[in-house]
ZAGULO-640969 format. One record per residue: x, y, z of N, C-alpha, C in turn; residue in three letters. Coordinates in steps of 0.1 Angstrom, whole numbers. Layout:
// residues N
n.px, n.py, n.pz, ca.px, ca.py, ca.pz, c.px, c.py, c.pz, residuo
X, Y, Z, X, Y, Z, X, Y, Z, Ala
...
END
This chain:
// residues 267
n.px, n.py, n.pz, ca.px, ca.py, ca.pz, c.px, c.py, c.pz, residuo
336, 856, -231, 341, 851, -241, 330, 848, -250, Met
333, 846, -261, 323, 844, -272, 329, 832, -278, Ile
319, 820, -282, 319, 809, -285, 314, 812, -300, Leu
322, 807, -312, 320, 811, -325, 320, 800, -333, Phe
306, 792, -336, 307, 776, -342, 304, 785, -356, Thr
316, 779, -365, 307, 785, -378, 313, 774, -388, Ser
302, 772, -399, 301, 765, -410, 316, 772, -418, Asp
321, 765, -431, 335, 770, -437, 330, 772, -450, Leu
327, 762, -459, 324, 764, -472, 310, 773, -476, Asp
312, 787, -481, 305, 797, -486, 300, 802, -474, Arg
307, 801, -463, 305, 810, -451, 316, 816, -448, Thr
326, 811, -445, 341, 815, -444, 351, 815, -455, Leu
348, 802, -459, 359, 805, -477, 350, 801, -486, Ile
361, 802, -498, 348, 804, -509, 361, 798, -522, Tyr
349, 794, -532, 357, 787, -546, 361, 800, -553, Ser
367, 799, -562, 372, 809, -573, 359, 815, -579, Asn
348, 805, -584, 339, 810, -587, 331, 821, -579, Thr
326, 819, -566, 318, 824, -557, 329, 840, -555, Met
343, 839, -556, 350, 851, -554, 347, 861, -569, Met
346, 856, -579, 345, 860, -591, 328, 868, -592, Gln
322, 857, -589, 308, 862, -588, 304, 873, -577, Thr
311, 874, -567, 309, 888, -557, 323, 890, -555, Tyr
328, 898, -559, 340, 905, -558, 341, 915, -543, Pro
355, 915, -539, 355, 924, -527, 364, 934, -533, Val
367, 943, -523, 377, 953, -527, 391, 952, -524, Ala
392, 944, -513, 406, 942, -509, 415, 928, -516, Gly
424, 925, -510, 430, 914, -513, 424, 900, -513, Asp
423, 893, -521, 419, 876, -521, 433, 868, -517, Val
431, 859, -509, 444, 849, -502, 438, 836, -506, Ile
447, 828, -511, 444, 814, -514, 444, 808, -499, Pro
436, 797, -495, 435, 794, -480, 434, 776, -481, Val
432, 773, -493, 430, 757, -493, 439, 755, -509, Glu
447, 741, -509, 452, 736, -520, 450, 723, -523, His
448, 720, -532, 444, 705, -537, 456, 701, -545, Lys
466, 694, -539, 478, 693, -548, 483, 705, -552, Glu
485, 710, -562, 492, 722, -566, 482, 735, -570, Ala
470, 730, -569, 459, 741, -574, 451, 748, -561, Leu
447, 758, -564, 441, 770, -553, 429, 766, -557, Glu
420, 762, -546, 409, 757, -544, 399, 766, -536, Ile
404, 773, -527, 394, 779, -519, 406, 793, -514, Ser
392, 802, -510, 402, 815, -506, 391, 823, -498, Tyr
398, 836, -487, 390, 842, -481, 395, 856, -486, Met
389, 864, -481, 396, 879, -483, 406, 882, -475, Ser
416, 890, -476, 426, 895, -467, 419, 899, -454, Gln
410, 906, -455, 403, 914, -443, 395, 905, -432, Asp
389, 892, -441, 384, 885, -434, 391, 877, -426, Ser
403, 871, -434, 416, 863, -422, 423, 872, -411, Ile
423, 886, -413, 425, 891, -401, 415, 895, -389, Asp
403, 898, -395, 392, 898, -386, 394, 883, -377, Leu
393, 869, -383, 393, 863, -377, 405, 856, -369, Leu
416, 861, -374, 428, 860, -361, 426, 869, -347, Lys
423, 884, -352, 417, 891, -339, 408, 885, -333, Gln
395, 880, -337, 387, 872, -331, 393, 861, -323, Phe
402, 853, -325, 406, 840, -319, 415, 842, -311, Ser
419, 854, -309, 431, 861, -301, 426, 863, -286, Lys
412, 865, -285, 403, 867, -274, 392, 859, -273, Glu
389, 853, -282, 373, 843, -281, 380, 831, -285, His
370, 823, -285, 370, 807, -291, 362, 804, -304, Leu
369, 804, -313, 365, 799, -329, 366, 783, -332, Phe
354, 779, -333, 354, 765, -338, 351, 763, -352, Val
357, 758, -360, 351, 755, -374, 341, 743, -373, Pro
334, 741, -379, 322, 731, -381, 317, 729, -392, Val
323, 718, -399, 321, 715, -414, 313, 703, -416, Thr
308, 698, -429, 303, 686, -432, 317, 679, -441, Thr
328, 687, -441, 337, 681, -448, 345, 669, -438, Arg
353, 658, -449, 359, 647, -441, 369, 656, -435, Ala
376, 648, -423, 390, 652, -417, 396, 659, -425, Val
401, 648, -436, 415, 653, -446, 411, 666, -451, Tyr
399, 666, -458, 396, 676, -462, 397, 692, -455, Gln
390, 689, -441, 395, 701, -434, 409, 706, -434, Tyr
417, 695, -431, 431, 697, -426, 438, 702, -437, Glu
437, 703, -451, 440, 707, -462, 439, 723, -463, Arg
426, 729, -456, 427, 744, -454, 438, 750, -446, Ile
451, 754, -449, 460, 757, -443, 460, 771, -433, His
450, 778, -439, 448, 790, -430, 441, 789, -419, Ala
432, 778, -418, 424, 778, -405, 433, 767, -399, Leu
435, 755, -404, 441, 742, -396, 456, 743, -391, Ala
463, 754, -398, 474, 756, -395, 479, 770, -391, Lys
474, 782, -397, 478, 796, -393, 468, 799, -378, Asp
457, 796, -382, 445, 801, -372, 450, 789, -358, Ile
450, 779, -363, 451, 765, -354, 442, 767, -345, Asn
431, 767, -343, 419, 763, -335, 420, 752, -325, Pro
416, 751, -315, 419, 742, -307, 410, 731, -310, Lys
397, 735, -313, 388, 724, -313, 381, 727, -330, Tyr
378, 716, -334, 372, 714, -350, 364, 707, -349, Ala
350, 707, -355, 341, 699, -357, 339, 696, -375, Ile
337, 685, -377, 341, 680, -390, 329, 666, -392, Thr
327, 663, -405, 320, 652, -406, 307, 653, -403, Ser
301, 665, -403, 287, 668, -404, 283, 666, -387, Asn
295, 670, -378, 296, 667, -364, 300, 651, -361, Gly
301, 644, -370, 308, 630, -367, 320, 629, -359, Gly
327, 639, -362, 340, 642, -357, 342, 652, -350, Thr
352, 653, -335, 354, 662, -328, 367, 661, -329, Leu
375, 674, -332, 391, 675, -332, 394, 679, -321, Leu
401, 675, -311, 410, 685, -302, 426, 685, -298, Ile
427, 698, -305, 443, 698, -309, 448, 690, -316, Asp
438, 688, -333, 441, 680, -342, 439, 665, -341, Gly
434, 661, -330, 432, 644, -326, 418, 643, -323, Lys
414, 635, -329, 399, 628, -328, 395, 625, -313, Ser
385, 633, -308, 381, 628, -293, 373, 614, -293, Asp
380, 604, -286, 374, 594, -285, 360, 590, -278, Leu
357, 598, -269, 345, 596, -265, 333, 600, -270, Glu
337, 615, -278, 327, 615, -288, 324, 607, -302, Trp
334, 602, -305, 335, 588, -313, 323, 579, -311, Asn
325, 577, -297, 318, 564, -292, 306, 570, -290, Lys
301, 580, -286, 286, 582, -285, 281, 586, -297, Ile
287, 588, -307, 286, 588, -322, 279, 575, -329, Val
289, 568, -325, 289, 554, -332, 275, 545, -323, Arg
272, 551, -314, 260, 539, -307, 249, 545, -310, Asn
252, 559, -312, 237, 567, -318, 234, 561, -327, Arg
243, 559, -344, 241, 554, -354, 236, 541, -354, Leu
240, 533, -342, 237, 520, -344, 222, 520, -338, Ala
220, 527, -324, 205, 527, -320, 193, 532, -331, Asp
197, 543, -334, 187, 551, -342, 186, 550, -359, Gln
195, 544, -363, 196, 543, -380, 196, 531, -383, Ser
190, 525, -396, 195, 511, -401, 204, 514, -407, Gln
212, 499, -409, 226, 500, -414, 229, 508, -430, Pro
239, 510, -430, 241, 519, -446, 238, 507, -457, Lys
240, 496, -454, 236, 487, -466, 219, 488, -471, Glu
213, 487, -458, 199, 491, -463, 194, 505, -468, Glu
200, 512, -464, 201, 526, -473, 200, 527, -487, Met
213, 516, -488, 219, 520, -504, 212, 510, -509, Ile
202, 500, -507, 196, 494, -513, 180, 498, -514, Arg
178, 505, -508, 167, 516, -509, 169, 526, -523, Val
179, 533, -521, 187, 544, -529, 186, 537, -545, Phe
192, 524, -544, 193, 519, -559, 182, 516, -566, Ser
165, 521, -559, 156, 520, -569, 156, 529, -576, Lys
160, 543, -573, 159, 556, -581, 172, 557, -586, Ile
184, 554, -582, 198, 555, -583, 201, 554, -602, Arg
207, 564, -605, 209, 558, -623, 222, 569, -626, His
232, 559, -634, 242, 572, -641, 240, 582, -646, Glu
224, 586, -650, 222, 598, -656, 224, 610, -649, Ser
225, 606, -637, 224, 620, -625, 229, 617, -616, Trp
237, 604, -615, 245, 604, -603, 260, 599, -608, Val
271, 611, -606, 285, 609, -612, 295, 601, -604, Ala
291, 604, -590, 304, 596, -581, 297, 599, -566, Arg
304, 585, -561, 299, 585, -548, 310, 586, -538, Glu
310, 590, -527, 317, 588, -518, 311, 588, -501, Phe
318, 576, -497, 316, 574, -481, 326, 583, -472, Tyr
320, 589, -464, 325, 601, -456, 330, 598, -442, Ile
343, 593, -440, 347, 592, -424, 339, 578, -423, Asp
334, 570, -428, 328, 557, -423, 315, 562, -415, Asp
308, 573, -423, 297, 578, -413, 284, 580, -422, Leu
289, 588, -434, 276, 594, -444, 281, 593, -457, Phe
271, 594, -466, 274, 592, -480, 273, 610, -486, Tyr
279, 612, -497, 279, 622, -504, 280, 620, -521, Met
269, 622, -529, 272, 617, -542, 272, 632, -551, Phe
279, 633, -559, 279, 643, -573, 270, 639, -579, His
261, 652, -581, 249, 644, -594, 247, 658, -604, Val
238, 653, -612, 237, 667, -620, 223, 669, -619, Asn
224, 680, -610, 213, 685, -604, 200, 690, -614, Arg
202, 691, -628, 191, 695, -634, 182, 680, -641, Glu
190, 670, -637, 185, 658, -640, 180, 650, -628, Leu
179, 654, -617, 175, 647, -605, 162, 645, -606, Val
157, 633, -605, 145, 630, -607, 132, 635, -591, Pro
132, 648, -592, 129, 654, -581, 114, 645, -574, Arg
105, 642, -578, 95, 631, -575, 100, 623, -569, Gly
109, 612, -573, 114, 602, -569, 121, 605, -556, Glu
129, 615, -555, 141, 617, -545, 133, 620, -533, Leu
118, 628, -535, 112, 632, -523, 103, 617, -517, Ala
102, 611, -526, 96, 595, -521, 109, 591, -514, Glu
118, 588, -520, 132, 586, -513, 132, 591, -501, Phe
133, 603, -498, 133, 612, -487, 121, 606, -473, Gln
112, 603, -480, 101, 598, -472, 105, 585, -461, Arg
106, 579, -473, 109, 564, -469, 123, 563, -459, Glu
133, 571, -461, 145, 574, -454, 143, 578, -440, Leu
133, 586, -436, 132, 590, -424, 123, 578, -418, Met
118, 569, -418, 112, 558, -414, 126, 549, -412, Thr
138, 551, -419, 147, 543, -413, 160, 552, -405, Met
158, 564, -404, 168, 569, -394, 179, 577, -402, Gly
176, 580, -415, 186, 586, -425, 178, 598, -431, Trp
183, 611, -437, 179, 623, -440, 186, 627, -456, Ser
184, 635, -461, 192, 639, -472, 190, 652, -474, Ile
201, 657, -480, 200, 673, -481, 210, 672, -497, Phe
200, 683, -508, 203, 681, -518, 212, 696, -517, Leu
222, 701, -521, 232, 714, -518, 240, 712, -530, His
236, 722, -538, 240, 724, -551, 242, 712, -562, Gly
254, 706, -564, 256, 694, -572, 260, 684, -559, Arg
259, 683, -552, 263, 672, -544, 245, 668, -533, Lys
247, 653, -532, 236, 651, -525, 240, 643, -514, Leu
235, 649, -501, 240, 642, -487, 232, 633, -482, Tyr
237, 624, -479, 225, 610, -473, 234, 608, -457, Val
227, 613, -449, 231, 611, -435, 223, 604, -424, Leu
225, 595, -414, 217, 595, -401, 213, 605, -398, Pro
201, 604, -397, 192, 618, -390, 200, 622, -376, Thr
206, 609, -368, 213, 616, -355, 228, 620, -355, Ser
233, 624, -370, 241, 632, -373, 239, 643, -375, Leu
243, 655, -366, 239, 666, -370, 249, 676, -363, Asn
253, 688, -369, 264, 695, -363, 262, 698, -351, Lys
246, 704, -347, 243, 710, -332, 244, 699, -324, Ala
243, 687, -326, 245, 677, -315, 259, 679, -312, Tyr
269, 680, -320, 285, 679, -319, 286, 695, -307, Ala
282, 704, -314, 285, 718, -303, 276, 711, -292, Val
266, 709, -289, 259, 706, -277, 273, 696, -264, Gln
277, 690, -274, 287, 681, -267, 300, 692, -260, Tyr
304, 699, -272, 315, 706, -267, 311, 718, -258, Leu
299, 722, -259, 295, 731, -248, 297, 727, -233, Gln
295, 712, -233, 297, 711, -220, 310, 711, -211, Asn
320, 715, -220, 333, 711, -212, 342, 726, -217, Phe
336, 736, -223, 342, 749, -228, 337, 763, -218, Val
344, 770, -216, 338, 781, -208, 336, 793, -220, Asp
325, 799, -217, 322, 809, -225, 308, 814, -220, Tyr
307, 828, -227, 294, 838, -223, 285, 837, -229, Asp
289, 835, -244, 279, 840, -253, 283, 829, -264, Leu
273, 824, -273, 275, 814, -283, 268, 818, -294, His
277, 822, -306, 272, 826, -321, 276, 815, -328, Val
269, 814, -339, 267, 803, -349, 266, 809, -364, Ala
273, 802, -370, 269, 808, -385, 269, 797, -394, Ala
262, 797, -408, 262, 788, -417, 254, 792, -427, Gly
254, 786, -439, 247, 791, -452, 238, 783, -454, Asp
237, 765, -449, 229, 755, -458, 218, 750, -446, Ser
211, 742, -449, 199, 738, -441, 207, 726, -430, Met
218, 722, -434, 226, 715, -427, 231, 719, -414, Met
232, 733, -414, 236, 747, -403, 226, 748, -393, Asp
214, 746, -399, 199, 753, -392, 201, 749, -381, Tyr
203, 740, -373, 199, 734, -362, 211, 745, -351, Asp
222, 741, -357, 232, 748, -349, 229, 764, -346, Met
222, 771, -358, 223, 781, -358, 210, 789, -350, Ile
201, 782, -351, 190, 786, -341, 191, 784, -326, Ile
200, 774, -325, 203, 771, -309, 215, 780, -303, Glu
219, 785, -312, 228, 800, -306, 223, 809, -300, Ala
228, 818, -296, 224, 831, -287, 223, 841, -299, Asp
232, 839, -310, 229, 847, -321, 235, 836, -333, Tyr
226, 837, -342, 225, 828, -352, 226, 837, -366, Gly
236, 837, -377, 239, 843, -387, 239, 836, -402, Tyr
235, 842, -412, 234, 832, -425, 236, 841, -435, Ser
243, 838, -446, 243, 847, -454, 230, 849, -467, Pro
228, 858, -476, 218, 856, -482, 220, 851, -495, Thr
236, 845, -495, 238, 840, -511, 235, 826, -508, His
231, 820, -496, 231, 808, -495, 219, 800, -496, Gly
218, 786, -491, 204, 777, -493, 198, 784, -483, Glu
201, 783, -472, 195, 786, -465, 182, 800, -463, Leu
190, 809, -473, 181, 819, -470, 168, 817, -484, Tyr
175, 811, -493, 168, 806, -505, 153, 798, -501, Glu
156, 789, -492, 147, 781, -485, 136, 784, -478, Met
141, 793, -466, 130, 804, -460, 136, 817, -455, Gln
137, 826, -466, 141, 839, -462, 133, 848, -454, Pro
122, 841, -450, 117, 849, -439, 117, 844, -423, Asn
126, 838, -423, 130, 829, -410, 134, 840, -401, Asp
125, 843, -390, 128, 853, -381, 138, 848, -367, Glu
144, 836, -371, 153, 829, -359, 166, 831, -367, Lys
170, 836, -377, 184, 839, -383, 186, 854, -387, Val
194, 859, -382, 200, 872, -383, 209, 871, -400, Lys
200, 877, -408, 203, 878, -421, 215, 890, -425, Trp
227, 882, -431, 241, 892, -433, 234, 899, -447, Leu
242, 913, -449, 237, 920, -459, 245, 918, -471, Asn
258, 915, -467, 269, 914, -476, 269, 900, -489, Gly
271, 900, -496, 272, 883, -503, 285, 882, -507, Met
287, 867, -504, 302, 862, -508, 311, 868, -495, Gly
322, 869, -497, 334, 872, -489, 331, 885, -482, Ala
322, 894, -486, 318, 906, -481, 311, 903, -467, Thr
301, 892, -471, 291, 887, -459, 298, 881, -448, Ser
313, 877, -448, 320, 869, -439, 325, 880, -432, Thr
332, 891, -440, 339, 904, -432, 328, 912, -424, Glu
315, 909, -428, 302, 919, -419, 301, 908, -407, Glu
301, 895, -412, 296, 887, -395, 308, 888, -390, Leu
322, 886, -392, 331, 889, -381, 333, 903, -373, Leu
327, 913, -380, 328, 927, -377, 316, 925, -367, Gln
308, 922, -369, 293, 922, -362, 295, 912, -348, Asn
305, 901, -349, 308, 895, -335, 317, 901, -324, Ile
328, 908, -334, 336, 915, -326, 333, 930, -316, Leu
321, 931, -321, 314, 941, -318, 305, 939, -306, Glu
301, 925, -304, 291, 926, -296, 295, 923, -280, Leu
287, 932, -271, 290, 932, -259, 287, 919, -249, Asn
297, 913, -243, 297, 900, -235, 297, 904, -223, Val
284, 900, -217, 281, 903, -202, 291, 889, -195, Val
300, 895, -187, 304, 885, -178, 295, 880, -167, Lys
END
């Protein structure tokens, strides 16, 4: 059996803008609604391939999204209904839709031991934070911060200095599109996957993701895939540890799922 751990946004599901930028030949299906609005999509072929995969193998969504944001992706949380899901950048493990209390305890203990309190991080951030480039602030599942920013106005030099200071505090940053993530360094998707691997049976681990926040998970897998439309490719296109997908947008998702369905699993 294959264990497939995959990021969601821009790896399996896409915004309307991405779908228009990289159109697909087949039907496009809305997979997430926010109130009455359709906000995320998959190609019908991707949905069919993922359903086919999930019948024989173990698919585990792994996302930086908060729990409630993951749960509104109805095509995954309800239609495919994976037994396991990792949210909050590895901070939460859902088993049959319920948070695993043992993993919660491990995560909280690590954060307390390895990272300075969030109030100290915010104090340091306040030195460079300004309304001209920070629009909104979100504290995700009582674990980490995500800021909506004006990417063009981000003070890169000051942000680099902030990053260096954060590393000594047990925190790190990722600037991903118009989102600035500030996370404890011990909050990592790969750590949650490692915990999950202790109690699931599988023969081969395949991982996929488009951003630097997926990198550790990708390179620790037997096969690690990433699309060339993503941040990871933009940052390190010559990385030989990653298998790069040829397609763009949802076409890369179809390629990814076809590839893993064709893998030979040695029992």
